[in-house]
N, C-alpha and C positions, 0 to 999 in steps of 0.2 A: 415754469413748466419744464419737466425733465425730458431728456431724450428718449427715455424708456417708459413714459407714463402708461400705466395699465398693462404693460407687456408681461405675460405670465412666463416666469423664468424658474427653471430648476437648476440648482447648483449642488453638486455632490461634493462631499468632503468639506462642507461649509462651516464646520465647527472650529477649525483652526487654520493657521497658515494662509496659503493662497486663497482657498475657498472662503475663508472668513473675510479677508480683505475685499475680495470680489463682491461678496454679498453686501457689504457696507457701501461699496461704490455703486452697485446696481440700485440699491435702495435710494441713494441720493438722487438718482436719475429717474425715480418713480416706478421702478419695476415692482410687480407683485411676486414675492419670492417663496419658493418651496425649498427649504434648506434640508439636505439629506446627508446622513452619515450614520456610522454605527452607534456612537455615543450621544444620547439625547441631551445630556446636561449642557455641553458646550454649544450645541445647536440652539437650545432654548435661550442661552445667554445672548447669542447673536440676534435671535429673533426679538428678544426683549429690547435690545439696544435700538433695533430698527423701529419697533413699535413706539418706543419712547420718543423717537425723532419724527414721528408722524407717518412712518411707512407701514407696509403690509408684508408680513412674513409668517410662515408656519414651519415648525420643525417636525421632521419625520425621521424616526429611527429606522434605518434600512441597512442590512448587511449586503453591500454591493459585491461581495464574493459569491453571493447566491444569485444566479442569473434570473430565476423566477421572481425573486424579491425586487431585483432591478427593474424588470418589466412591469411588475405590479405598481411600482412607484410612478412610472409614466402613465399607466392606466388610471391610477387614482387621481393624478393631477388633471387629466382630461375630464374625468367624471366630476371633479370638484369645480373646475373653472371653465370647462368646455373646450379648451385647446391649450397648446403650449407654443409660445413664440420663440423662446430661447432655451437651449439646453447647454449647460456647462458641465462637461465630463471632467471633473477635477480630481475625484477620489482615486487614490492609488497607493501602492506600497511596494517596497523592494524586498529582496531576500537578504537574510543575514549572511548566508554563504554566497560568495560572489563567483567563484571559479567553476567553470564547466566540469572540472575534474572532481569536484566534491559536492556540488549542490544536489540535494535529494529530491525525489519525485514530489513529495508533499509541498516543499517550498516552491518548486518550479510551478506546480499546478495552482497554488495559491496566488502567485504573482500574475499568472495568466488569467485567472478567474476574475480578479478585480480590474486589471488594466486592459483586458481584451473582451472577455465575455460580458462583464458588467457594462462596458461601454457599448458593445454591440446590442445587447438586449434592451437597455434603456433607450438608446437612440432609435432602434426599430419600433419601440412602443409608442414613440411620439411623432416620428417622421411622417406617418400617414396623415395625422391631423394637420401637420404643417403643409403638406401637399394640397390637401383639401382647401386650405385657406389661401394658397398661392404664395406662401413664403414662410421662411423660418431660418433660424441660425443655430448651428451646432458648433460649439467651441470645445475642443478636446486638448487637455494638457498632456502633451507627450514629454519628451526629454531630449536633451543633447545626446543622450546615450543611444537614441534611435539613429542618429547620424554618425556618431563616433563611438561605437560599442567598445567595451573593454571592462577591465576589472573595477574601475571606479563605480560604475553603475551596476556592474555584474551581468553575467550571462542571461539569467531569466528576465531581468528588468530591461536590459537593452533590447532583447528580442521582442518582449511584449510591447514596449513603447514603439518599436518600429512597426509592429502590427497595427496598433491603434492609429499611427500616423498614416499608414497605407490605407486603412479603412476610410479616413477622412478624405483622402485624395480620390478614392473610389466613389464616395458620395458626390463630390463635385463633378466627376466625370459623368455620373449617371443622372444627377438631379438638379444641377444648376439651371437647366432649361425650365424646370418646374418651380423655380423661385427659391430653392433650398441652397444655402451656402454653408460650407463646412470649413472651419478654421482650426489650424493646429498651431499651438504655441509650444516651442521646443526650448525650454530654458536649460542652461548649465546650472552651476551650483547656486542654490537659493537657501537662505537661512530659514528653514522650516523644520517642524518636528520629524519629518522623514529621515533627517540626518542622524537621528538618535539610533536608528537601526543599522548604521554602518558598522563594520568590524572595528574601525577606529572612529570614535565620535569626535568630530573636529572641535577644537577648543575655541575660546572667545576670540583670540587673535585671528584664527583661520576664518571664523564666521564673519569677522569684520570686513573681509575682502569680498564677500559674496553679495549677490543681489538680495533684496528684501522681498517679502511676500507681496507687498503693495506694488512693487515694480512689475511683477508678472500680472497682478490683478488689473493694473492699468492697461496692459496689452490686451487682456481678455475683454475689457470694457470697450476698447477701440474696435475690436472685431465685431462687437454686438451693436455699436452705435453708428457706424458708417451707414449711409443710405443703402437700401436693399439692392441698388444697381451695382454695388461694389462688393466683392468678396476678397478678404485677405486670406489667401490660401495657407500661408504659414508665416510665423514670426520666429526667428532664431535669436535667442538672447544669451548673452554671456556677461560675466563680471568684467569691468574695464581693467581691473588690476589682476594680473596672474599671481598664483601662489605656488609654493613648493608642496606638492602632493605626494612626495616619495613615501612618507610614513603611511599615508592612507593606502597607497598602492600595495605596499608590503603587507599590511594587515589584510587587505582584500585577497592577496595572493595565497595567504596561508589559512584563512578562515575555513574551518570545516575539514582541514587535513587530519588524517588519522592520528598524528602525533601531537595535535593541538589540545 
């Protein structure tokens, strides 16, 4: 018997990286999964693995940059399954241009739409159902950039991840007494596809020093599987081994500059 048997769970960004690993771990614990993201093919691949192993999962193509689409995902899940027990807000992206001096409005707004508005709209769409049932868990993947903003994460991403972190803290302040717990996971460098959007794409040696997607997925699972009497408000995660990031920082400093 799994710790999450029958629990209806939405995981965004579930086709790759942290979301994929979390989906596989949640399935092993018996969760019924709604896997969401922009690209249907990787989502269906994850769903197929879960079904082959005897689990239950459905793939849904959703552009989480669209707030209405994010809300519709929550509404669809409640319509299909009657309620939502766990929401994992994992989907997110960063800007190519990191510096506040050069980042454009379009990139800035795109980062906020996914990392803030998408999180807000999807969470809002399911939290009422959780309150009615007397409990529910929302896990949001923020970033170390929320706590230590700077060029590595970039101005838009640092600000957006700080906003999503603060949103989760606000949910705890408002809704803990109604059985709702909000957990924020704040990882530093993780070897996932989001790194490919950096001004300097880390090489294999650099990535070897980083955390792996399954490390963060394990933290997400912990937040969801502890008894409802306990809320993990936040988990801050870092690679054990430091690395020289001077090349990364220099690339981030100059990306988008007029002479580049």
